[in-house]
C-alpha positions in Angstrom: 111.0 142.4 91.3 113.0 139.8 89.5 114.2 136.5 91.0 117.4 135.2 89.6 118.6 131.6 90.1 122.3 131.1 90.4 124.1 128.2 88.9 126.0 126.6 91.7 127.7 123.7 89.8 127.7 122.3 86.4 128.8 118.8 85.2 128.6 117.1 81.9 127.1 113.6 81.8 126.8 111.1 79.0 123.5 109.5 78.2 124.8 106.2 79.7 125.7 107.9 83.0 122.3 109.7 83.0 120.6 106.4 82.5 122.3 105.0 85.5 121.3 107.9 87.7 117.7 107.9 86.5 117.5 104.1 87.2 118.4 104.8 90.8 115.7 107.5 91.0 113.1 105.2 89.4 113.9 102.5 91.9 113.6 104.9 94.8 110.3 106.2 93.5 109.0 102.6 92.9 109.6 101.8 96.6 107.4 104.7 97.7 103.9 103.9 96.5 102.6 107.4 97.3 105.1 109.1 95.0 104.1 109.2 91.4 106.5 109.3 88.5 106.1 112.7 86.9 105.6 112.9 83.1 108.9 114.7 82.5 110.9 112.1 84.6 109.2 109.2 82.8 110.1 110.7 79.4 113.7 111.3 80.5 114.0 107.7 81.7 112.5 106.5 78.4 114.9 108.6 76.4 117.9 107.5 78.3 116.9 103.8 78.0 116.4 104.1 74.3 119.6 106.0 73.4 122.2 104.8 75.9 124.4 102.4 73.9 127.6 102.2 75.9 128.1 101.3 79.6 128.8 104.3 81.8 132.4 103.4 82.3 133.0 102.9 78.6 131.3 106.3 77.8 133.5 108.1 80.4 136.6 106.5 78.9 135.6 107.5 75.4 135.2 111.1 76.5 138.6 111.0 78.1 140.1 109.6 74.9 138.5 112.2 72.8 139.6 115.0 75.0 143.2 114.0 74.5 142.9 115.4 71.0 143.6 119.1 70.9 140.6 120.0 68.7 138.0 118.2 70.8 136.7 120.3 73.8 134.7 118.9 76.7 131.2 119.7 75.4 132.0 118.3 72.0 133.5 115.1 73.5 130.3 114.4 75.4 128.2 115.1 72.3 130.3 112.8 70.2 130.0 110.1 72.9 126.3 110.4 73.0 125.8 110.3 69.2 128.6 107.8 68.3 128.9 109.1 64.7 129.8 106.4 62.1 131.0 108.6 59.2 132.4 112.0 58.3 129.0 113.5 57.6 127.5 112.6 61.0 130.7 113.9 62.7 130.6 117.1 60.7 127.1 117.8 62.0 128.5 117.8 65.5 130.9 120.6 64.4 128.4 122.4 62.3 128.0 125.3 64.8 131.7 125.7 65.5 133.7 128.5 64.0 136.1 126.1 62.4 135.9 122.9 60.4 138.2 119.9 60.8 140.3 118.3 58.0 139.6 114.9 56.8 142.5 113.4 58.7 141.2 115.0 62.0 137.7 113.6 61.3 139.1 110.2 60.6 141.2 110.3 63.8 138.0 111.0 65.8 136.0 108.3 64.0 138.8 105.7 64.7 138.5 106.4 68.4 134.7 106.2 68.3 135.0 102.9 66.3 136.9 101.3 69.2 133.9 101.7 71.4 130.9 101.4 69.1 
């Protein structure tokens, strides 16, 4: 007998938005002295605190700006927002597993948008 889990809903989040949600969970757990912070949760909070650069509102706006470009899909926009690439090589690594590669002008257009926020 196999038990399958069904995906009910899926939503992309930036690291900044995740940091905000995890901070709420951490505060809630700190109020209840009997509840311990699990290892996985503590590591997730540490990761989010270390790598969140932008404010949640800024990161959401950057995702929206990137999605306005026809060659940036939703998952890629979130990945670019989380990584904030500074040059073409870093940006190419985001597109490394895609079936297509972007031209220099397209890469520069993305980098110009990222530079406004970074």
